[in-house]
N, C-alpha and C positions, 0 to 999 in steps of 0.2 A: 720781659714779665717780672713782676714782683709779687711775693706771697707775703701776705700780712698773716702773722700769728699772734694770737692774744694769749697773754699768759695772766692767770689767774692765781690769787692764794688760796690754798685750801687748808683743813685742819691738819693735814699730813705732809704738806709740801706745796707743790704747784701743780696746775695743769695747763695745757695748752691745746690750742685747736687753730687750724688755718680757716680763714674766712672764705677763701676762693677756691680751695682744693680739698676734693673728698679724701678721706683716708689718712690725714694727718690730724691724729687726736692722741694726746699722750699724758701721762702724769709722771712726776719724780719728786725726790726729797728736795733738791735744789735746782736753781736755774741753769747751771752748768750741765748737769746731767739731762735736764730737760731739753736743752739745745741740741745734745748729743743725739737723743731719741728723735727729735724732729728731723735732723739731718738723715737718720737711718730711715724713717718713715718717707720721706722726700725720694730717697732712692728706690724703695719698695713701691712706691707709687709710680715711679719712671719706668720700674720693669714691668708693672702691671699693665701701664698704658701701651707698652710695646707688644706685650702678649695680646692685647685687645686690637692690635693694627692701627693704633693711634700714635704714630711715630712723630707726627707734627707737635701734638700736645706734649708727648715725652720729651722731645728736645728743648721745647720751651721751658718745661718745669726743670730739666735737668740744669739749665743755664740760669735759672730763676734767682734773684736775690731774695734772701729771707729778711723781712722786716720784723723785728719783735716789738710788742707793745706791752707795757705793764704800768698799772697805777702807781702812782707817786708812793703811797704808803707802802706798799709791797716792795718797792724798789728800795726804800730806806731800810726796811725790815731785812732785807737780803743783804744789802751792802752797809753793814753798820759801821765801817771805817769812814763812811762819808758822812761828815758832821752836818746835821739838818740846820742848824744855825748859822754855820758858816756857808752853806749852800744858798740859803735864803738871802744872806746878805750879799752874796756874789751876784745874784740874778736881780737883786733890788727890790724885794718884797719883805714884809714882815714875817716872821716864823710862824706867828699865830694863824696865819691863813693856811698853812699846810694841815692843820687839825680839821679843818672842814672838808678835806678830800675824802 
């Protein structure tokens, strides 16, 4: 099982939610903190599923891989050390195309 978590930039930091799992919605100042909260919420959801006698779902969720998705502009804003121009050159596109995202 894989869980897709969407990360979005907000005026105060970042928010995240799992597309396919109830109960995983959070916000934080930075992405590192956000990922920590998502992990805690995943554990809480596993415990809740066990309490509801849904052990099969709980086991699947417990072993699930979390895939984080973030838009490129938010990515470069968070990771300022990564040079946009160098990255564009590395992947073979012109830097100007990043400004349309």
